N, C-alpha and C positions, 0 to 999 in steps of 0.2 A: 694514261701514260703508255707509250709504246714499249714493247719488251726489248731488252738488250740481248746481244748475241756474242758468243765466243766462237770464232772460226778455228777449228782444229784441222790441220793438214799433216798427214804422215808422209815423210819422204824416205826414199831408199834410192840413193844415187839419182836424185831428181833435181840437182842444182841447175841443170840446163833449162828447166821450165819454170823455176821458182820466181824469177823476175816478172815473167809474163803473168804468172798467177797473181802476184801482188798488183800488177797493172790492171788486171781485170777486176779484182776486188775493189780497187779504187777507194781506199780508206778516206781520202780527202773529201769524198762526196757525202760522208755521214758525220754526224756529231761525234766529237772525240770520245765521249763516254759510251756511245752506243755499240761500238764494235771493237772487240779485241781479237788478236790473231795469235795462235799458238802453233809453232812448227815443232813437230816431234820427229827427230831423226832416228830411224830404225836400222842401225848398223851399216851406215853408208861409208864408202871410201872417200866421198866428197863432203864429209861432215863439216870440215872447217869452212869451206866455201858456203855451205848451206847456213851455218851459224852467222857468218858475216852478212849475208843477204838479209836474213831474218832480223838481225839487230839494226841494220841500216833502215829497214822498213818499219821499225818500231814494234816488232813482234817479239813475243817470248819464245826463246829457244830451249827445247828440252832434248837431251841426248838419252836415248834408251840404252840399256845395258848391252845391246847387240841387236841382231836382226830378230826381233821378238815377235813379229807378226802384226798384221793390221789391227786386230781387235785389242791386243795388249797395248800397242802404241797409242791407239785412240783413247783407251781408258786412261792412260797416263796423261794425255792432253786434257781430257775432260775433267780430270781430278783437280786441275788448277782453275777451272772455270767458276766464276761467281755470278754469271749472268743467268737470265731466265731460260735461255735456249742455247744449246750447243749445236754448232753446225759442222758436220763432218764433210769435208770437201777434198777430193783428190787434187794433187798439185797440178795436174794437167787439165783441170776443169776451169772454164771461163764463165764466171757469173759475178755480177756486181753486188757490193754490200747492200745497196738499196733494195735490190730484189730479195736478198736474204732477209733483210729487216721486214719487208712487206709480207713475205711468207710467214715469218714468225708472228707478225701481227694478226694475219688471217687465221693461223693455227690457234692463237690465244682466243680469238673471238669465237671460233667454231669448236673449241674443245678437242683439238687434234694433237696427239702426242708426237707424231712424226710426219713430216710433210716434205715431199720432194718436188723439184721442177720437172717440166718436160726436158728430155735429154735428146740432143741432136749432135750430129757431126758437123764439121765446119762447112760442108757442102749442103747442109740443110736436111740430110737424111735422118729420119727418126731412128733413135737408138732404143734400147730396151728400157723405157721409162719405168715401167712396172710390169709385174707378171703375177701369176698365181703362186702361192707358196709351194714348196716342195711337198710332194705326196708320194705314197708308194707307187711302184711302177704300174700296177693294175688300175689305178684311179687317177692317172695324170690327165690334166687338162692342157690344151695348147696354150703357150705363152702369148700374151697380148703385148703389143708395143705402142698402140695408139688409143688412149682412153677416149670414150665418147663423152661429149658435153660441149658446152659453149666455151669460148676463149677465156672467160673469166671464172669458170667453174672450179670448184674444189671437189674432186671425186675420191670417195673412199675406196681403197684397194687393199689387197692382202700384203703386198711387199713392193717397195720402190727401190730403184737403183741405189746401191750403197755409195756411189761416187759423189753424191751430193744430197744430203738430207739434213733438215732442220728438226732437232729433237728437243722436246721439253726436258729440261734438266732434272726436274723432280721425277718425271716418269722414267727417265733413263736410270736414275739412281734406284727407283722403286723396284725395277726388275733386275737390277744388278749389273747394268751396263752390258758391254759385249762379253760373250763367253770366250775366255782367253784360250780355251782348248782348240778353237778354230784358228789355224795359222793364217790361212788365206782362203777366201771364197766362203760363201754361205753364212758368214757371221752376221750380215745384215738381215738375212731372211730369218735366222734364229732370233735376233733381237725383235723383229717385227712380230713374229709368232708369239713371243712372250708378252709383248705389249698388248696384242689383241686378246690373249688369254687373260690379261689383267683388266679387260674391258676398256682398253685405250684404243684410239683410232689412228689408223695409218692412211695417208691420202696423198694424192698428187695435185699440184696447183697448176692448172692449165694456163694461168696468166704469166708464168715465168719460164724462161728457157735457160738451160745450161748447155754449153758447148764443150764436147770432149772427143778426142780421137782415141784416148786410152793408151795404156802401156808405158807411161812415162817412168813409172817406178819398176818396170820389168826389164830394163836394159841388162843384158847378160843372162837373162833367164830364157831357156828354150821353150818353144811351143810344146814340146813333149812333156817337159816338167810341169808346165801350167795345166795342161789338160789332165795329167795324172793327179795333180794336186786338187783339181776341181772334183775329180772322182772320189778322192779321199774325203773331201769336205761333205759331199753328198751322203756318203756312207755314215759319217759322223752325225749328220743331221738326222738321218733316218733312225740311227741307233738311239738318239736322244729323244725323239718325238714319237716313234712308232714301235711296233712289236719286234720281238726277236725274229719272227718269220719274215716280216717285211725287210728287216735288215739283212738277213741271210740271202733273200732273193735279190736285193739291190747289190749286195757285195758280189754275188755270183755273176750278175748281169754286167757289172762294171769290170770284173776280171775278164770276162769273155771279150769285152771291147778292147782291153789291153792286149789280149792274145791275138786278136784278129783285126783290130782297127788300124788304119793307116797312120794315124797321128801319134801313135805310141812307140814308134821305132826310135832307137833300139829297144826292143821289147824287154830284154833282160833288166835294163835300168828301170823301166816303168813298173815292171812286176815287183822288183825289190822295193821301190819307193812306195808302191800301193800296199804291199803286205806289211811293211814296216809302219806305215801311217795308219793302217786300220786294225792291225792285230798285235803289233809289238811295241816295244820301247822305241822312241824316236827322238830326234833332236828338237822337236817342237813342243814336247811336254804334253802330248795328247794322252 
């Protein structure tokens, strides 16, 4: 018997891409009981429109208490799943239900806890399908974007892109789901690190492709805010998984980037965001 899946997508002002999301999933192509979809709205201003689309498409709609962050919203969606696998897919990702079901089936046969597809942009350019997990600055390895292997291979990796991943529900629950202290960025790497620590496998399936341009849920968010938030998440990850010395070095390096890097202007806002997010009380509950 093939495994069933629950597709969880988290929206934040993403109504403009949601119909295309459902079109790509193409629920009509799969048996009625094989695929369920849960839309979790995380503090959107277009939540009424999002709810209307979700209900029109036969999906479950859940409204979070506010803009709670990706990990928290994803856990909320996953908590309603009763299927064998939970699929976390961003609303701007195009991939069919049949591909997701086949990936779940391959994961079940091969004993894989989390599996992701190849990731490409609409022009066919390879995206960051997978990479090495985060390490201290002195032991970094270059990120890889194109796994080696045949077109039908499943390749074990350290971490896959969080924009589309098929996760065994039992394994997800075993490691406690997403760590909700991560507001945005690095939460999938942390999940994969904990899965691998629990002797569970993470892999990429070269037989299936997801297409995404990214950024559909980032409307109104500046590039400056995003790169600063990514720096905060990296420090969080380092603090959680490595030594105090590694964390101090990482924190200092990222602070230097804020003070001198071109993407962080106006620097005063980035500095305040970074210090609040890494050292003090903040609105995200870190």
